[in-house]
C-alpha positions, -999 to +999 in steps of 0.1 A: +000+000+000+013+034-009+005+065+011+008+100-003+017+129+019+013+165+008+035+193+022+028+228+011+055+254+012+056+290+000+082+285-027+108+263-042+133+273-016+110+260+011+109+227-008+146+226-010+149+232+027+127+202+034+147+180+010+180+191+025+166+183+060+155+148+049+189+142+032+207+153+064+185+130+085+194+101+062+231+109+067+226+107+105+207+074+101+235+059+081+260+071+107+239+055+134+237+023+115+275+021+111+281+029+148+256+002+158+272-023+135+305-016+151+291-022+185+275-054+174+308-065+158+325-060+192+300-084+209+303-109+180+341-109+182+341-112+220+318-143+219+325-157+185+288-157+177+269-136+152+240-115+164+213-136+148+226-167+166+229-148+199+193-137+197+181-172+189+202-193+212+219-174+240+208-162+274+223-138+299+239-167+317+260-174+286+276-139+288+304-128+310+286-095+317+253-113+325+221-094+323+235-060+315+256-073+286+227-093+273+204-063+273+231-041+257+237-066+228+200-073+223+193-035+224+219-028+198+203-054+176+169-039+180+183-004+174+199-015+141+166-030+130+148+002+137+174+025+121+176+003+090+138+003+086+136+040+090+163+046+065+146+022+041+113+042+043+131+074+036+151+059+007+119+048-010+101+082-005+096+101-037+088+137-042+077+159-071+072+196-075+039+209-088 
C-alpha cells in the first residue's frame, strides 16, 4: 500500500529546505547504522557468535557480563533493526514539484 503525503510550502526554496533536512537525516541514520554495526561486531568478536545466533540461542547466563551485557547486545540489535527500517522508508520516499 502506498500513502501519499502533501506538504505545502511557500516557494521552491522551502521545498529545497525540506529535501535538505531529509537528506541530512538520512546521513545521520547511516552514521547511526554504522556505529551500531561496530558495537554489534564487538560483541560478536568477544563471543565468536553472530548476532542472529545470539538472539536465537543465548541467554544472559551465557555472557560474562550477565544481564547487563545481554540487554546491551539485544538492544543494539533492535536499534539496528529500527534504524535500518527508518532509512529504508526514507530511501523509498519520492517527491515531485507541482
